C-alpha positions, 0 to 999 in steps of 0.5 A: 743301230741297236734292236728296236722293239716291236709294238703292236698297234691295233686296227680298224676292221671296215665293210668298205674301202677304195683303193685303184679299181677295188672297193672291198673289206679291209683293215685299216689304220691312219698312218700316224700311228705307224709313223708315231712309233717309227719316229719314237724308235720302235718297229710298228706291227698291225694288229688287226681283229683276230678271235679274243682267244688268241690275244695271249698269244699275239702279245707275247710277241710284242714287246709293248701294245698300243691300242688305237683311236676308233669308234665309240665302245659298245655300252654293253661292255659297261652294262649301260643302256645306249646313249641316241648319241652313241655310235655304231658297235663294233664288235669284233674290234671291241672284243679282240682289243678287250682280250690284247688289253687284258692280255697285256695287263697280265703279262705286265707288256708295255701299254698305251691306249690312245682315245678310244684305247683308253677308254677300253682300258677304263672300261676292260678294268671295270670302270664307265664311260659318259657317252657324250660331251661338248667341246671337244670337237671343233669339227666334225672330221677336224682335229681341234687343240686343248691344253691339259694339265699333268697331276703331279706325281704320276707317270704321265707327269713325268713324261710331259710336268707341263701344261700343254696344247694336245690334238683332240678329237673325241665326245666319250670320256671316263665317268667312273674310273676302273679298278686300281687307274688314276688319273694323270691328266685332266681337261680344262673342264675336269674331263680325265685325258689321261689315266695309268695304273700305279708302277712297276707296270707301265700302264696309260691311257691319253684321251688325246691323238698324238699321232695327229702332233709332234710331240713324241714324248709319251710314245717314245717313254712307251718305247723305252719301256718296251727295250 
């Protein structure tokens, strides 16, 4: 078997997590993310929050970057007032992941944003977010499913040309697209479900959670771009 590309995946930083007799501050990532990378042919490397000035150095060691899902993006990053429906800020994670995204864009490193990761990609490029939408969460802590329709002629449409049901859990969404981004999939209610930059760069964001399903096509395409 040939060498597998190294895919960095950003992580949570939680104030307390319990395992065995311990309850400590912890760097966490749902196992679905590294498993998705592994099943798609890549090697997964976890990227806990660090100093933003180190992001370019981290990205230089990677073949591709995945920015994972997680808490709401602080509206300060897109010059908006905080809605009462927006969750508490994750300052260190916001700063680190925005720096990772900008470093990947500068370096031409293949980049996939998942849920929060797609929203951060949009914000990094000057876009804004809707701070609350209805109908995209089945129940608290329960993933739902709904169909997404690809936009013909886009990178995403090449990866998944047909409408398909995807695992979904989000209450925020793209409002104004960031500079250069194209919407490449939509939900039935018009919500932007995928965004991308024009090629030759491989930059894609998806609003849903492929790590919670069986469809490997998006991450396999990322791995191919990183190989």
